[in-house]
GUKETI-911916 format. One record per residue (C-alpha): x, y, z. Coordinates in steps of 0.02 Angstrom, whole numbers, padded with zeros to 5 digits, always signed. Layout:
BEGIN
XYZ/...
% end
This chain:
BEGIN
+00004+00000+00001/+00063+00171-00036/+00052+00325+00070/-00114+00384-00013/-00206+00217+00018/-00143+00212+00207/-00198+00391+00228/-00375+00363+00170/-00388+00205+00271/-00335+00306+00430/-00452+00444+00388/-00602+00311+00355/-00566+00234+00530/-00557+00403+00617/-00713+00460+00539/-00800+00301+00591/-00731+00325+00775/-00789+00509+00776/-00960+00474+00710/-00987+00326+00831/-00887+00326+00983/-00838+00512+00973/-01023+00564+00956/-01067+00482+01125/-01020+00621+01238/-01110+00748+01119/-01266+00633+01108/-01265+00629+01303/-01258+00815+01302/-01388+00833+01177/-01500+00706+01278/-01487+00815+01430/-01512+00983+01347/-01663+00923+01247/-01731+00842+01409/-01709+01009+01500/-01789+01109+01346/-01943+00997+01347/-01960+01001+01539/-01938+01194+01537/-01765+01189+01634/-01584+01221+01581/-01500+01055+01587/-01314+01039+01644/-01229+01203+01618/-01112+01235+01771/-00966+01110+01746/-00821+01206+01665/-00638+01208+01631/-00564+01383+01657/-00742+01453+01629/-00766+01358+01462/-00928+01258+01483/-00961+01228+01292/-01149+01250+01339/-01138+01104+01460/-01035+00983+01351/-00896+00980+01479/-01011+00892+01603/-01018+00742+01482/-00828+00729+01478/-00827+00746+01671/-00954+00601+01678/-00845+00490+01574/-00689+00533+01684/-00800+00483+01837/-00838+00320+01764/-00652+00282+01716/-00602+00312+01892/-00744+00247+01996/-00726+00087+02098/-00771-00062+01999/-00877-00157+02132/-00930-00330+02089/-01057-00420+02205/-00994-00586+02286/-01158-00668+02223/-01098-00662+02044/-01026-00836+01996/-00974-00806+01819/-00848-00668+01829/-00780-00690+01654/-00945-00690+01569/-01003-00545+01679/-00863-00440+01618/-00883-00508+01435/-01058-00449+01428/-01039-00259+01409/-00884-00288+01288/-01002-00385+01169/-01132-00245+01178/-01010-00107+01144/-00912-00198+01013/-01063-00256+00914/-01133-00083+00914/-00973-00006+00863/-00944-00129+00714/-01118-00101+00643/-01057+00079+00596/-00901+00021+00506/-00988-00013+00336/-01088+00154+00335/-01031+00259+00182/-00980+00433+00227/-00952+00498+00044/-00959+00429-00136/-00807+00330-00187/-00654+00444-00188/-00537+00443-00346/-00367+00508-00326/-00257+00483-00481/-00292+00305-00542/-00351+00237-00371/-00532+00226-00301/-00561+00215-00125/-00719+00167-00028/-00759+00300+00101/-00808+00186+00245/-00726+00111+00399/-00721-00054+00316/-00715-00069+00134/-00823-00214+00100/-00982-00244+00005/-01080-00343+00143/-01183-00183+00188/-01354-00223+00261/-01301-00403+00297/-01156-00347+00407/-01271-00224+00500/-01412-00355+00532/-01275-00481+00592/-01195-00371+00727/-01360-00286+00776/-01429-00452+00813/-01263-00501+00903/-01287-00356+01037/-01435-00450+01128/-01315-00585+01179/-01215-00461+01280/-01376-00400+01361/-01437-00583+01393/-01275-00639+01452/-01258-00485+01571/-01428-00519+01651/-01390-00705+01674/-01207-00686+01741/-01268-00553+01870/-01366-00684+01964/-01497-00555+02000/-01683-00576+01972/-01707-00402+01912/-01566-00416+01791/-01629-00588+01722/-01800-00520+01694/-01726-00371+01595/-01616-00496+01493/-01774-00603+01450/-01869-00443+01402/-01728-00386+01291/-01718-00552+01204/-01893-00569+01164/-01901-00387+01111/-01754-00412+00985/-01815-00567+00915/-01989-00491+00883/-01928-00327+00804/-01780-00397+00708/-01904-00510+00611/-02003-00355+00553/-01839-00256+00530/-01775-00395+00409/-01940-00403+00314/-01942-00210+00298/-01771-00229+00219/-01822-00356+00092/-01926-00228+00004/-01778-00103+00005/-01670-00239-00067/-01795-00265-00211/-01802-00078-00239/-01616-00040-00245/-01570-00216-00319/-01413-00219-00210/-01362-00260-00027/-01211-00133-00046/-01249+00029+00046/-01150+00130-00073/-01250+00077-00224/-01407+00115-00121/-01350+00300-00085/-01290+00312-00272/-01469+00259-00323/-01544+00402-00209/-01438+00534-00309/-01554+00513-00460/-01724+00600-00481/-01894+00527-00492/-02005+00605-00627/-01870+00729-00656/-01895+00832-00502/-01916+00725-00337/-01755+00654-00259/-01763+00465-00272/-01732+00449-00079/-01795+00292+00000/-01923+00387+00109/-02010+00428-00062/-01984+00262-00137/-02031+00154+00019/-02123+00250+00143/-02196+00114+00227/-02033+00025+00238/-01960+00177+00319/-02086+00193+00455/-02074+00005+00495/-01878+00009+00502/-01870+00172+00606/-01990+00097+00730/-01894-00064+00739/-01723+00031+00748/-01792+00112+00912/-01828-00061+00977/-01661-00137+00926/-01567+00007+01014/-01674-00009+01171/-01732+00162+01160/-01899+00236+01230/-02032+00186+01209/-01949+00013+01189/-01834+00023+01334/-01921-00115+01440/-01753-00206+01455/-01706-00072+01587/-01869-00010+01654/-01816+00077+01803/-01991+00091+01883/-02011-00095+01865/-01848-00189+01876/-01728-00059+01948/-01604-00052+01803/-01643-00208+01715/-01497-00307+01641/-01360-00192+01706/-01422-00172+01886/-01260-00252+01950/-01136-00161+01840/-01037-00018+01895/-00884+00099+01843/-00821+00059+01658/-00917-00100+01642/-01076-00001+01659/-00995+00136+01557/-00976+00012+01408/-01159-00021+01416/-01200+00163+01428/-01086+00209+01282/-01141+00056+01181/-01320+00120+01192/-01276+00288+01108/-01162+00202+00984/-01303+00094+00929/-01416+00242+00919/-01294+00325+00803/-01267+00168+00693/-01457+00149+00680/-01469+00330+00640/-01328+00317+00506/-01422+00180+00419/-01590+00267+00425/-01504+00412+00338/-01408+00304+00221/-01568+00200+00160/-01706+00326+00166/-01634+00506+00175/-01514+00514+00032/-01359+00470+00136/-01216+00590+00096/-01317+00669-00052/-01386+00846-00042/-01554+00863-00127/-01526+00892-00316/-01337+00894-00291/-01270+00719-00319/-01085+00688-00349/-01083+00723-00539/-01181+00892-00504/-01063+00942-00363/-00900+00907-00469/-00970+01004-00613/-01017+01149-00507/-00880+01156-00381/-00821+01333-00409/-01000+01389-00375/-01035+01285-00228/-00863+01347-00147/-00920+01524-00178/-01089+01489-00099/-00993+01426+00054/-00884+01578+00065/-01046+01687+00068/-01145+01580+00191/-01015+01534+00315/-00996+01707+00381/-01193+01725+00399/-01210+01548+00490/-01071+01596+00611/-01146+01760+00643/-01315+01681+00685/-01229+01551+00798/-01123+01689+00884/-01289+01777+00925/-01362+01621+00991/-01208+01590+01106/-01228+01767+01174/-01413+01752+01196/-01389+01586+01298/-01255+01666+01415/-01337+01646+01583/-01184+01714+01682/-01207+01901+01661/-01127+01952+01832/-00964+02044+01834/-00822+01941+01881/-00893+01771+01844/-00767+01668+01758/-00895+01582+01646/-00932+01752+01573/-00776+01741+01461/-00836+01588+01362/-00944+01683+01249/-00807+01798+01195/-00679+01660+01175/-00794+01546+01072/-00844+01692+00960/-00657+01740+00928/-00620+01557+00895/-00761+01547+00768/-00706+01706+00688/-00518+01636+00672/-00589+01475+00597/-00695+01564+00476/-00554+01684+00410/-00449+01525+00394/-00576+01431+00293/-00632+01580+00186/-00440+01616+00144/-00412+01435+00093/-00570+01433-00017/-00512+01601-00102/-00347+01524-00150/-00435+01367-00216/-00566+01477-00313/-00418+01582-00382/-00293+01449-00427/-00415+01305-00465/-00425+01138-00381/-00378+01016-00522/-00469+00848-00541/-00406+00772-00377/-00444+00930-00290/-00620+00935-00354/-00641+00750-00299/-00572+00783-00118/-00676+00935-00099/-00828+00838-00162/-00796+00704-00023/-00773+00839+00113/-00936+00916+00071/-01027+00749+00067/-00944+00696+00237/-01012+00862+00303/-01181+00820+00238/-01186+00650+00310/-01137+00718+00477/-01274+00847+00482/-01411+00713+00435/-01339+00597+00566/-01353+00732+00693/-01532+00772+00648/-01582+00595+00658/-01496+00562+00822/-01596+00718+00888/-01754+00626+00823/-01705+00479+00943/-01697+00592+01088/-01844+00694+01054/-01951+00536+01047/-01873+00479+01216/-01932+00633+01302/-02103+00637+01213/-02176+00464+01223/-02205+00350+01374/-02139+00175+01385/-02249+00042+01307/-02313-00107+01415/-02238-00273+01378/-02407-00335+01286/-02423-00183+01193/-02240-00196+01127/-02269-00373+01073/-02427-00339+00991/-02354-00197+00891/-02213-00303+00835/-02308-00462+00778/-02483-00403+00747/-02445-00234+00663/-02270-00220+00591/-02247-00398+00534/-02405-00400+00423/-02370-00227+00359/-02189-00280+00307/-02256-00439+00224/-02384-00339+00128/-02253-00207+00068/-02141-00351+00006/-02287-00415-00101/-02334-00242-00169/-02150-00201-00208/-02117-00359-00291/-02274-00349-00398/-02236-00164-00456/-02060-00217-00499/-02121-00366-00600/-02256-00271-00681/-02155-00116-00730/-01998-00227-00770/-01879-00113-00667/
% end
């Protein structure tokens, strides 16, 4: 492998880490701030480093440090210590590995070499996701059983029944997607969504398969154990469910694994149904052919967006009293944004003047598509958080009725309709 190949591999792995594991503290912060907003309170905003709070994000890093250095207590009633420790590793590892096949951008061509922009450059796509998404339940069930605690065992049994119920409906909903796209490779699916229906509608999965999108999104909530499908850890009924006996970093792996699984589910939803890394009407070919115009737009839009963001920071500064160390945060952040803006605009100005060349255009296209994917991923994660603090938890019988009596028949009917349309129209 030459240096370019090694560099692209490292960049892809770093992106996968940032979008999954690196996103965990940000998602925890979003969870708390959105919860505070919905409940008409501020949420965490006091923990700081030299007055820098980052809107409360420092609290998430403080909590991570607390888990790292906290005493790792293990009850003497636990008989299977190795399996007890293995369970959170399985949950975290399977959640992280599901993210590795998500395409961040279209295939990048540099010189004569073509690189797949995903953590693992393999074509398994959907099959890889289903394999590891299903594997995570083994960690939950193993942790519940190895804890030798009745509450934990109940949570593990609940989780197993829930995943089996909803994974069946999820798999069937994906069958209609595979029929539509004609491929299991996620990159091919996103490339298909870069086209237009009837010449003016983006061929996104949400328009091609709206019923499959609804079924998959609902089952994704259940697979990630997110409210209203969090009966596996129903605090009001079984204390903490499968992780009742866990503490310190073993609990931390369960905790982070949930957010990594949420991010992976969000990434797949974006990839299958919301155009992946594509902007509406701006597929890879259009971006490359209009790159000078796109960069000019960024040069104009970036200062405006930064100004609005700076205004928002100033508005949300709750430390108005003189001498408060936190009062410096707004000024420091605004100055940092200004420096970054000047640097980006300066570089873009040089590129516009000197020209990018073919490789430069390809790299710029990849950067824009990665940014697009990141924004869509963030918005979908916000939906997960929004639902959590809006809907109450389902009863167990309601959860099973929804999975077997509603989603399963709808998924089967959708397969029949999709297959019929494909055969009749010959597409």
